PDB file with one MODEL, atoms N, CA, C and O in Angstrom:
MODEL        1
ATOM      1  N   MET A   1      72.287   7.243 -36.694  1.00  0.00           N
ATOM      2  CA  MET A   1      73.619   7.409 -37.237  1.00  0.00           C
ATOM      3  C   MET A   1      73.677   8.671 -38.112  1.00  0.00           C
ATOM      4  O   MET A   1      74.654   9.418 -38.056  1.00  0.00           O
ATOM      5  N   SER A   2      72.645   8.906 -38.911  1.00  0.00           N
ATOM      6  CA  SER A   2      72.669  10.085 -39.791  1.00  0.00           C
ATOM      7  C   SER A   2      72.528  11.391 -38.987  1.00  0.00           C
ATOM      8  O   SER A   2      73.052  12.424 -39.401  1.00  0.00           O
ATOM      9  N   LYS A   3      71.825  11.352 -37.843  1.00  0.00           N
ATOM     10  CA  LYS A   3      71.703  12.538 -37.006  1.00  0.00           C
ATOM     11  C   LYS A   3      73.081  12.922 -36.430  1.00  0.00           C
ATOM     12  O   LYS A   3      73.407  14.105 -36.335  1.00  0.00           O
ATOM     13  N   LYS A   4      73.876  11.927 -36.053  1.00  0.00           N
ATOM     14  CA  LYS A   4      75.223  12.190 -35.524  1.00  0.00           C
ATOM     15  C   LYS A   4      76.116  12.811 -36.584  1.00  0.00           C
ATOM     16  O   LYS A   4      76.867  13.744 -36.299  1.00  0.00           O
ATOM     17  N   LEU A   5      76.036  12.289 -37.831  1.00  0.00           N
ATOM     18  CA  LEU A   5      76.844  12.826 -38.944  1.00  0.00           C
ATOM     19  C   LEU A   5      76.401  14.248 -39.257  1.00  0.00           C
ATOM     20  O   LEU A   5      77.234  15.124 -39.489  1.00  0.00           O
ATOM     21  N   LEU A   6      75.107  14.476 -39.264  1.00  0.00           N
ATOM     22  CA  LEU A   6      74.597  15.816 -39.562  1.00  0.00           C
ATOM     23  C   LEU A   6      75.015  16.799 -38.473  1.00  0.00           C
ATOM     24  O   LEU A   6      75.406  17.925 -38.779  1.00  0.00           O
ATOM     25  N   THR A   7      74.940  16.392 -37.209  1.00  0.00           N
ATOM     26  CA  THR A   7      75.383  17.235 -36.119  1.00  0.00           C
ATOM     27  C   THR A   7      76.881  17.559 -36.212  1.00  0.00           C
ATOM     28  O   THR A   7      77.302  18.695 -35.996  1.00  0.00           O
ATOM     29  N   LEU A   8      77.661  16.543 -36.535  1.00  0.00           N
ATOM     30  CA  LEU A   8      79.098  16.711 -36.687  1.00  0.00           C
ATOM     31  C   LEU A   8      79.411  17.675 -37.841  1.00  0.00           C
ATOM     32  O   LEU A   8      80.264  18.553 -37.712  1.00  0.00           O
ATOM     33  N   ALA A   9      78.721  17.503 -38.952  1.00  0.00           N
ATOM     34  CA  ALA A   9      78.965  18.374 -40.112  1.00  0.00           C
ATOM     35  C   ALA A   9      78.576  19.797 -39.801  1.00  0.00           C
ATOM     36  O   ALA A   9      79.298  20.710 -40.201  1.00  0.00           O
ATOM     37  N   LEU A  10      77.480  20.042 -39.113  1.00  0.00           N
ATOM     38  CA  LEU A  10      77.086  21.381 -38.728  1.00  0.00           C
ATOM     39  C   LEU A  10      78.057  22.027 -37.752  1.00  0.00           C
ATOM     40  O   LEU A  10      78.344  23.220 -37.849  1.00  0.00           O
ATOM     41  N   ALA A  11      78.562  21.234 -36.809  1.00  0.00           N
ATOM     42  CA  ALA A  11      79.527  21.722 -35.853  1.00  0.00           C
ATOM     43  C   ALA A  11      80.824  22.130 -36.529  1.00  0.00           C
ATOM     44  O   ALA A  11      81.392  23.172 -36.203  1.00  0.00           O
ATOM     45  N   VAL A  12      81.295  21.324 -37.464  1.00  0.00           N
ATOM     46  CA  VAL A  12      82.528  21.653 -38.194  1.00  0.00           C
ATOM     47  C   VAL A  12      82.317  22.904 -39.049  1.00  0.00           C
ATOM     48  O   VAL A  12      83.196  23.764 -39.114  1.00  0.00           O
ATOM     49  N   ALA A  13      81.188  23.008 -39.687  1.00  0.00           N
ATOM     50  CA  ALA A  13      80.890  24.183 -40.518  1.00  0.00           C
ATOM     51  C   ALA A  13      80.851  25.441 -39.674  1.00  0.00           C
ATOM     52  O   ALA A  13      81.357  26.483 -40.091  1.00  0.00           O
ATOM     53  N   PHE A  14      80.252  25.356 -38.480  1.00  0.00           N
ATOM     54  CA  PHE A  14      80.180  26.501 -37.574  1.00  0.00           C
ATOM     55  C   PHE A  14      81.574  26.942 -37.130  1.00  0.00           C
ATOM     56  O   PHE A  14      81.897  28.130 -37.127  1.00  0.00           O
ATOM     57  N   MET A  15      82.387  25.959 -36.758  1.00  0.00           N
ATOM     58  CA  MET A  15      83.753  26.248 -36.286  1.00  0.00           C
ATOM     59  C   MET A  15      84.581  26.869 -37.393  1.00  0.00           C
ATOM     60  O   MET A  15      85.377  27.772 -37.138  1.00  0.00           O
ATOM     61  N   ALA A  16      84.405  26.395 -38.625  1.00  0.00           N
ATOM     62  CA  ALA A  16      85.181  26.948 -39.741  1.00  0.00           C
ATOM     63  C   ALA A  16      84.762  28.374 -40.054  1.00  0.00           C
ATOM     64  O   ALA A  16      85.607  29.203 -40.391  1.00  0.00           O
ATOM     65  N   SER A  17      83.474  28.676 -39.948  1.00  0.00           N
ATOM     66  CA  SER A  17      82.995  30.014 -40.258  1.00  0.00           C
ATOM     67  C   SER A  17      83.418  31.020 -39.199  1.00  0.00           C
ATOM     68  O   SER A  17      83.726  32.164 -39.532  1.00  0.00           O
ATOM     69  N   THR A  18      83.442  30.618 -37.921  1.00  0.00           N
ATOM     70  CA  THR A  18      83.885  31.546 -36.868  1.00  0.00           C
ATOM     71  C   THR A  18      85.377  31.701 -36.883  1.00  0.00           C
ATOM     72  O   THR A  18      85.876  32.762 -36.507  1.00  0.00           O
ATOM     73  N   ALA A  19      86.118  30.698 -37.298  1.00  0.00           N
ATOM     74  CA  ALA A  19      87.572  30.816 -37.327  1.00  0.00           C
ATOM     75  C   ALA A  19      88.012  31.777 -38.404  1.00  0.00           C
ATOM     76  O   ALA A  19      88.965  32.528 -38.193  1.00  0.00           O
ATOM     77  N   THR A  20      87.349  31.786 -39.567  1.00  0.00           N
ATOM     78  CA  THR A  20      87.758  32.679 -40.638  1.00  0.00           C
ATOM     79  C   THR A  20      87.384  34.128 -40.327  1.00  0.00           C
ATOM     80  O   THR A  20      88.088  35.044 -40.750  1.00  0.00           O
ATOM     81  N   VAL A  21      86.309  34.349 -39.607  1.00  0.00           N
ATOM     82  CA  VAL A  21      85.876  35.711 -39.271  1.00  0.00           C
ATOM     83  C   VAL A  21      86.815  36.321 -38.225  1.00  0.00           C
ATOM     84  O   VAL A  21      87.081  37.522 -38.264  1.00  0.00           O
ATOM     85  N   SER A  22      87.305  35.528 -37.314  1.00  0.00           N
ATOM     86  CA  SER A  22      88.077  36.067 -36.189  1.00  0.00           C
ATOM     87  C   SER A  22      89.542  36.314 -36.551  1.00  0.00           C
ATOM     88  O   SER A  22      90.262  36.922 -35.758  1.00  0.00           O
ATOM     89  N   MET A  23      90.001  35.871 -37.703  1.00  0.00           N
ATOM     90  CA  MET A  23      91.411  36.132 -38.065  1.00  0.00           C
ATOM     91  C   MET A  23      91.569  37.601 -38.424  1.00  0.00           C
ATOM     92  O   MET A  23      90.736  38.179 -39.122  1.00  0.00           O
ATOM     93  N   ALA A  24      92.652  38.194 -37.937  1.00  0.00           N
ATOM     94  CA  ALA A  24      92.888  39.610 -38.197  1.00  0.00           C
ATOM     95  C   ALA A  24      94.205  39.763 -38.969  1.00  0.00           C
ATOM     96  O   ALA A  24      95.135  38.968 -38.833  1.00  0.00           O
ATOM     97  N   ALA A  25      94.238  40.803 -39.769  1.00  0.00           N
ATOM     98  CA  ALA A  25      95.470  41.098 -40.502  1.00  0.00           C
ATOM     99  C   ALA A  25      96.407  41.882 -39.598  1.00  0.00           C
ATOM    100  O   ALA A  25      95.977  42.740 -38.828  1.00  0.00           O
ATOM    101  N   LYS A  26      97.684  41.576 -39.702  1.00  0.00           N
ATOM    102  CA  LYS A  26      98.678  42.334 -38.935  1.00  0.00           C
ATOM    103  C   LYS A  26      99.381  43.252 -39.929  1.00  0.00           C
ATOM    104  O   LYS A  26     100.025  42.801 -40.877  1.00  0.00           O
ATOM    105  N   ILE A  27      99.243  44.514 -39.692  1.00  0.00           N
ATOM    106  CA  ILE A  27      99.832  45.520 -40.585  1.00  0.00           C
ATOM    107  C   ILE A  27     100.747  46.409 -39.719  1.00  0.00           C
ATOM    108  O   ILE A  27     100.357  46.875 -38.649  1.00  0.00           O
ATOM    109  N   LYS A  28     101.955  46.625 -40.213  1.00  0.00           N
ATOM    110  CA  LYS A  28     102.879  47.502 -39.495  1.00  0.00           C
ATOM    111  C   LYS A  28     102.734  48.930 -39.992  1.00  0.00           C
ATOM    112  O   LYS A  28     102.676  49.176 -41.197  1.00  0.00           O
ATOM    113  N   CYS A  29     102.675  49.875 -39.052  1.00  0.00           N
ATOM    114  CA  CYS A  29     102.459  51.287 -39.381  1.00  0.00           C
ATOM    115  C   CYS A  29     103.456  52.154 -38.645  1.00  0.00           C
ATOM    116  O   CYS A  29     104.046  51.757 -37.639  1.00  0.00           O
ATOM    117  N   THR A  30     103.626  53.361 -39.185  1.00  0.00           N
ATOM    118  CA  THR A  30     104.437  54.385 -38.553  1.00  0.00           C
ATOM    119  C   THR A  30     103.568  55.617 -38.382  1.00  0.00           C
ATOM    120  O   THR A  30     102.907  56.059 -39.322  1.00  0.00           O
ATOM    121  N   VAL A  31     103.576  56.178 -37.150  1.00  0.00           N
ATOM    122  CA  VAL A  31     102.742  57.337 -36.864  1.00  0.00           C
ATOM    123  C   VAL A  31     103.419  58.563 -37.467  1.00  0.00           C
ATOM    124  O   VAL A  31     104.588  58.839 -37.198  1.00  0.00           O
ATOM    125  N   ASP A  32     102.657  59.299 -38.296  1.00  0.00           N
ATOM    126  CA  ASP A  32     103.136  60.510 -38.956  1.00  0.00           C
ATOM    127  C   ASP A  32     102.782  61.746 -38.150  1.00  0.00           C
ATOM    128  O   ASP A  32     103.575  62.686 -38.089  1.00  0.00           O
ATOM    129  N   GLY A  33     101.616  61.767 -37.535  1.00  0.00           N
ATOM    130  CA  GLY A  33     101.196  62.964 -36.806  1.00  0.00           C
ATOM    131  C   GLY A  33     100.023  62.657 -35.890  1.00  0.00           C
ATOM    132  O   GLY A  33      99.273  61.700 -36.088  1.00  0.00           O
ATOM    133  N   VAL A  34      99.894  63.520 -34.867  1.00  0.00           N
ATOM    134  CA  VAL A  34      98.792  63.412 -33.920  1.00  0.00           C
ATOM    135  C   VAL A  34      98.196  64.788 -33.722  1.00  0.00           C
ATOM    136  O   VAL A  34      98.912  65.733 -33.390  1.00  0.00           O
ATOM    137  N   GLU A  35      96.868  64.918 -33.925  1.00  0.00           N
ATOM    138  CA  GLU A  35      96.157  66.177 -33.685  1.00  0.00           C
ATOM    139  C   GLU A  35      94.941  65.851 -32.830  1.00  0.00           C
ATOM    140  O   GLU A  35      93.938  65.339 -33.329  1.00  0.00           O
ATOM    141  N   GLY A  36      95.036  66.149 -31.546  1.00  0.00           N
ATOM    142  CA  GLY A  36      93.917  65.855 -30.643  1.00  0.00           C
ATOM    143  C   GLY A  36      93.666  64.349 -30.584  1.00  0.00           C
ATOM    144  O   GLY A  36      94.511  63.580 -30.125  1.00  0.00           O
ATOM    145  N   ASP A  37      92.476  63.943 -31.061  1.00  0.00           N
ATOM    146  CA  ASP A  37      92.174  62.497 -31.038  1.00  0.00           C
ATOM    147  C   ASP A  37      92.324  61.852 -32.415  1.00  0.00           C
ATOM    148  O   ASP A  37      91.864  60.729 -32.622  1.00  0.00           O
ATOM    149  N   LYS A  38      92.972  62.559 -33.372  1.00  0.00           N
ATOM    150  CA  LYS A  38      93.199  61.985 -34.695  1.00  0.00           C
ATOM    151  C   LYS A  38      94.665  61.638 -34.830  1.00  0.00           C
ATOM    152  O   LYS A  38      95.540  62.434 -34.489  1.00  0.00           O
ATOM    153  N   VAL A  39      94.926  60.419 -35.339  1.00  0.00           N
ATOM    154  CA  VAL A  39      96.288  59.952 -35.569  1.00  0.00           C
ATOM    155  C   VAL A  39      96.432  59.635 -37.035  1.00  0.00           C
ATOM    156  O   VAL A  39      95.606  58.930 -37.614  1.00  0.00           O
ATOM    157  N   THR A  40      97.488  60.160 -37.636  1.00  0.00           N
ATOM    158  CA  THR A  40      97.783  59.899 -39.064  1.00  0.00           C
ATOM    159  C   THR A  40      98.941  58.883 -39.100  1.00  0.00           C
ATOM    160  O   THR A  40      99.984  59.088 -38.481  1.00  0.00           O
ATOM    161  N   MET A  41      98.729  57.794 -39.837  1.00  0.00           N
ATOM    162  CA  MET A  41      99.758  56.744 -39.923  1.00  0.00           C
ATOM    163  C   MET A  41     100.018  56.366 -41.379  1.00  0.00           C
ATOM    164  O   MET A  41      99.137  56.471 -42.233  1.00  0.00           O
ATOM    165  N   THR A  42     101.225  55.932 -41.637  1.00  0.00           N
ATOM    166  CA  THR A  42     101.615  55.352 -42.920  1.00  0.00           C
ATOM    167  C   THR A  42     101.781  53.857 -42.690  1.00  0.00           C
ATOM    168  O   THR A  42     102.566  53.442 -41.838  1.00  0.00           O
ATOM    169  N   CYS A  43     101.054  53.053 -43.439  1.00  0.00           N
ATOM    170  CA  CYS A  43     101.040  51.596 -43.168  1.00  0.00           C
ATOM    171  C   CYS A  43     101.476  50.801 -44.411  1.00  0.00           C
ATOM    172  O   CYS A  43     101.137  51.143 -45.544  1.00  0.00           O
ATOM    173  N   ASP A  44     102.241  49.727 -44.152  1.00  0.00           N
ATOM    174  CA  ASP A  44     102.531  48.772 -45.219  1.00  0.00           C
ATOM    175  C   ASP A  44     101.303  47.897 -45.372  1.00  0.00           C
ATOM    176  O   ASP A  44     100.798  47.375 -44.377  1.00  0.00           O
ATOM    177  N   GLY A  45     100.811  47.721 -46.576  1.00  0.00           N
ATOM    178  CA  GLY A  45      99.633  46.876 -46.801  1.00  0.00           C
ATOM    179  C   GLY A  45      98.326  47.577 -46.443  1.00  0.00           C
ATOM    180  O   GLY A  45      97.347  46.925 -46.080  1.00  0.00           O
ATOM    181  N   ALA A  46      98.313  48.916 -46.546  1.00  0.00           N
ATOM    182  CA  ALA A  46      97.096  49.695 -46.204  1.00  0.00           C
ATOM    183  C   ALA A  46      95.962  49.395 -47.184  1.00  0.00           C
ATOM    184  O   ALA A  46      94.807  49.724 -46.910  1.00  0.00           O
ATOM    185  N   ASP A  47      96.276  48.779 -48.312  1.00  0.00           N
ATOM    186  CA  ASP A  47      95.217  48.478 -49.290  1.00  0.00           C
ATOM    187  C   ASP A  47      94.262  47.409 -48.769  1.00  0.00           C
ATOM    188  O   ASP A  47      93.194  47.198 -49.343  1.00  0.00           O
ATOM    189  N   LYS A  48      94.640  46.734 -47.685  1.00  0.00           N
ATOM    190  CA  LYS A  48      93.776  45.738 -47.055  1.00  0.00           C
ATOM    191  C   LYS A  48      92.707  46.366 -46.176  1.00  0.00           C
ATOM    192  O   LYS A  48      91.762  45.697 -45.759  1.00  0.00           O
ATOM    193  N   LEU A  49      92.861  47.656 -45.899  1.00  0.00           N
ATOM    194  CA  LEU A  49      91.917  48.377 -45.003  1.00  0.00           C
ATOM    195  C   LEU A  49      90.955  49.183 -45.851  1.00  0.00           C
ATOM    196  O   LEU A  49      91.250  49.540 -46.992  1.00  0.00           O
ATOM    197  N   LYS A  50      89.794  49.462 -45.269  1.00  0.00           N
ATOM    198  CA  LYS A  50      88.827  50.367 -45.934  1.00  0.00           C
ATOM    199  C   LYS A  50      88.201  51.269 -44.896  1.00  0.00           C
ATOM    200  O   LYS A  50      88.254  50.967 -43.704  1.00  0.00           O
ATOM    201  N   ALA A  51      87.619  52.349 -45.316  1.00  0.00           N
ATOM    202  CA  ALA A  51      87.031  53.302 -44.394  1.00  0.00           C
ATOM    203  C   ALA A  51      85.942  52.632 -43.562  1.00  0.00           C
ATOM    204  O   ALA A  51      85.111  51.899 -44.098  1.00  0.00           O
ATOM    205  N   GLY A  52      85.946  52.879 -42.270  1.00  0.00           N
ATOM    206  CA  GLY A  52      84.971  52.299 -41.365  1.00  0.00           C
ATOM    207  C   GLY A  52      85.401  51.020 -40.681  1.00  0.00           C
ATOM    208  O   GLY A  52      84.706  50.535 -39.788  1.00  0.00           O
ATOM    209  N   ASP A  53      86.540  50.460 -41.085  1.00  0.00           N
ATOM    210  CA  ASP A  53      87.072  49.240 -40.435  1.00  0.00           C
ATOM    211  C   ASP A  53      87.496  49.571 -39.009  1.00  0.00           C
ATOM    212  O   ASP A  53      88.088  50.618 -38.747  1.00  0.00           O
ATOM    213  N   LYS A  54      87.184  48.665 -38.102  1.00  0.00           N
ATOM    214  CA  LYS A  54      87.640  48.820 -36.707  1.00  0.00           C
ATOM    215  C   LYS A  54      89.038  48.224 -36.586  1.00  0.00           C
ATOM    216  O   LYS A  54      89.288  47.104 -37.032  1.00  0.00           O
ATOM    217  N   VAL A  55      89.932  48.976 -35.987  1.00  0.00           N
ATOM    218  CA  VAL A  55      91.297  48.507 -35.846  1.00  0.00           C
ATOM    219  C   VAL A  55      91.726  48.591 -34.394  1.00  0.00           C
ATOM    220  O   VAL A  55      91.182  49.385 -33.626  1.00  0.00           O
ATOM    221  N   GLU A  56      92.693  47.779 -34.017  1.00  0.00           N
ATOM    222  CA  GLU A  56      93.266  47.826 -32.682  1.00  0.00           C
ATOM    223  C   GLU A  56      94.729  48.205 -32.830  1.00  0.00           C
ATOM    224  O   GLU A  56      95.476  47.572 -33.577  1.00  0.00           O
ATOM    225  N   VAL A  57      95.130  49.247 -32.110  1.00  0.00           N
ATOM    226  CA  VAL A  57      96.517  49.737 -32.215  1.00  0.00           C
ATOM    227  C   VAL A  57      97.215  49.470 -30.885  1.00  0.00           C
ATOM    228  O   VAL A  57      96.721  49.819 -29.813  1.00  0.00           O
ATOM    229  N   LYS A  58      98.380  48.838 -30.996  1.00  0.00           N
ATOM    230  CA  LYS A  58      99.205  48.566 -29.802  1.00  0.00           C
ATOM    231  C   LYS A  58     100.493  49.357 -29.981  1.00  0.00           C
ATOM    232  O   LYS A  58     101.188  49.214 -30.987  1.00  0.00           O
ATOM    233  N   ALA A  59     100.804  50.190 -29.000  1.00  0.00           N
ATOM    234  CA  ALA A  59     102.045  50.952 -29.040  1.00  0.00           C
ATOM    235  C   ALA A  59     103.219  50.046 -28.728  1.00  0.00           C
ATOM    236  O   ALA A  59     103.101  49.109 -27.939  1.00  0.00           O
ATOM    237  N   LYS A  60     104.343  50.327 -29.346  1.00  0.00           N
ATOM    238  CA  LYS A  60     105.557  49.553 -29.095  1.00  0.00           C
ATOM    239  C   LYS A  60     105.990  49.865 -27.659  1.00  0.00           C
ATOM    240  O   LYS A  60     106.123  51.029 -27.282  1.00  0.00           O
ATOM    241  N   SER A  61     106.208  48.816 -26.867  1.00  0.00           N
ATOM    242  CA  SER A  61     106.566  49.048 -25.454  1.00  0.00           C
ATOM    243  C   SER A  61     108.047  49.399 -25.377  1.00  0.00           C
ATOM    244  O   SER A  61     108.881  48.885 -26.123  1.00  0.00           O
ATOM    245  N   GLY A  62     108.332  50.297 -24.440  1.00  0.00           N
ATOM    246  CA  GLY A  62     109.727  50.718 -24.232  1.00  0.00           C
ATOM    247  C   GLY A  62     110.437  49.750 -23.322  1.00  0.00           C
ATOM    248  O   GLY A  62     109.807  48.911 -22.679  1.00  0.00           O
ATOM    249  N   LYS A  63     111.741  49.864 -23.267  1.00  0.00           N
ATOM    250  CA  LYS A  63     112.530  49.014 -22.395  1.00  0.00           C
ATOM    251  C   LYS A  63     112.453  49.506 -20.945  1.00  0.00           C
ATOM    252  O   LYS A  63     112.280  50.699 -20.698  1.00  0.00           O
ATOM    253  N   ALA A  64     112.579  48.609 -20.024  1.00  0.00           N
ATOM    254  CA  ALA A  64     112.524  48.960 -18.608  1.00  0.00           C
ATOM    255  C   ALA A  64     113.786  49.747 -18.237  1.00  0.00           C
ATOM    256  O   ALA A  64     114.874  49.459 -18.735  1.00  0.00           O
ATOM    257  N   ILE A  65     113.631  50.724 -17.375  1.00  0.00           N
ATOM    258  CA  ILE A  65     114.740  51.509 -16.892  1.00  0.00           C
ATOM    259  C   ILE A  65     115.208  50.909 -15.570  1.00  0.00           C
ATOM    260  O   ILE A  65     114.434  50.762 -14.624  1.00  0.00           O
ATOM    261  N   GLU A  66     116.482  50.570 -15.532  1.00  0.00           N
ATOM    262  CA  GLU A  66     117.034  49.965 -14.347  1.00  0.00           C
ATOM    263  C   GLU A  66     117.837  51.012 -13.574  1.00  0.00           C
ATOM    264  O   GLU A  66     118.608  51.774 -14.157  1.00  0.00           O
ATOM    265  N   GLY A  67     117.649  51.036 -12.290  1.00  0.00           N
ATOM    266  CA  GLY A  67     118.383  51.963 -11.446  1.00  0.00           C
ATOM    267  C   GLY A  67     119.418  51.247 -10.612  1.00  0.00           C
ATOM    268  O   GLY A  67     119.545  50.024 -10.653  1.00  0.00           O
ATOM    269  N   CYS A  68     120.147  52.029  -9.862  1.00  0.00           N
ATOM    270  CA  CYS A  68     121.197  51.428  -8.985  1.00  0.00           C
ATOM    271  C   CYS A  68     120.607  50.888  -7.728  1.00  0.00           C
ATOM    272  O   CYS A  68     121.330  50.355  -6.887  1.00  0.00           O
TER     273      CYS A  68
ENDMDL
END
């Protein structure tokens, strides 16, 4: 009985630790400039970021163009 409780407790602890690590902050930014492979952005909540953080940028998708 105690082995089952210990296994359950460890499984819950593992799931909780991986769930908190995988959460990402959503920050809205505006592109100010582009020079080659460098992009300069102004972001709301930029204080949550620090140098060396890996970020994923998704461009706002445009509307579909419909023809006749």
